[in-house]
N, C-alpha and C positions, 0 to 999 in steps of 0.2 A: 280143571279148566285149562284149555290149551292157550299158548302164548298168542297164537293167531289162527284165523280160519284157514285151513289148508287150501281152500279155493282161492283166497286172496293171494296166498304165497305162490300158488301155482300160476296165477295170472301175471304176477311180477316176473316169474321165471320164464314164462312163455314169451313175454314182451322182451326180455333180455336175450333169449335164444333167437328170436326173430330179428333182433338188431345185431346179433353176432357178437355179443360180449357177455363176460361173467359179471357177477356182482360180488363185492366183499360182504362178509358177515355184517360189518358195520353198515354198509349201504342198504342191505336188505332190512335190517332191524330199524334203520332210520325211516324207511318207506313205511314200515309197520307202526311207526310212532314211538319207537324206543331208542334210548341211547344204548350203545354197545356196553355190554358187560358179559363176563364169562357165564354167569347163571343164565342170562337171557340167551346167549349163544347156544348153550346146552338145551335149553327149552326149544329153541328154534330147530335144532337138529332133529328133535322128535317130530316136529311138524314136517320137516324135509323128508323123513322116512315115510310118512304118510303120503306125501305128494308123490314119491317115487313108486309106492305100491299102487297108487291110482294109475300112474302112467304105465306101469308094467301091465296091469290088468287091461288097459286100453290098447296095448301093443305099440305104445309110444316110447321113444328114448327117454332115459332117466333125466331128471332135471336138477337134482340135488348137487350134481357135479359142477353146476354152474356157480355155486356158492363157495367162495374161496377166501383164504387168508390174504390180507393186504401184503404181508411180508413176502410171500413167495408165489402167490397166485395159484396155490393148491388147496384142495379141500382139507378140512381138519381131521383129527383123529377119529371122530365119530363116523365120518363118511367112510374112511378106510376100514374100520372094524366092521361097519354095517354092510359094506359091499364086498368084503374079501371073498365070501363063498361064491358070489356071482361072477367075479372077475378073476379070481384065483391069482391075484397079484402077490408074489412071494418076496418081492424086494422091499426096499425102504419106502417110506411114505414121503420122501423127499428125493430130489435128484433127477437124473435124466429118465430113468425108467418110469418113475412116477409121473413125470411131465408128459412123457409120450402117451401113457394111458389116459391121463386126464384130457389131454389135447384131442385124442381120438374120440372120446366120449363126448366132449363138448362140441366137436365138429359134427357128430351125429345129430345132436340136439339142434345146432344152428341150421343144418341142412334141412332137417325135418320141418322145423317151424317156419323157416324162410320160404320153403316151397308152399306153405299153406297161407302165406300172406298175413300171418298174425302179427300185426304191428301196433 
């Protein structure tokens, strides 16, 4: 059984994209009715992968990149490992290069969903 319905997670992420901001793992888990824990975060990552597969199939920008750590505003290890092949990011998962990649991908999601008026 999944931690959450991918459609529910997708709806939260589309709303965040339309509003032009990211969500922390804790914020998204809270919206889903959970308290943050590492096991819950790992289970959420599986749902996020499903959400991104659906977005890719529909020709939409990815959404999982909008879920970030509170400490540095970057996605966690699961996102980096899962998206390496797609983005070919060869640098560290922290620092300026990682920030630039994440910001570019987040901006794509913001622009796409804001243009559709999904608020």
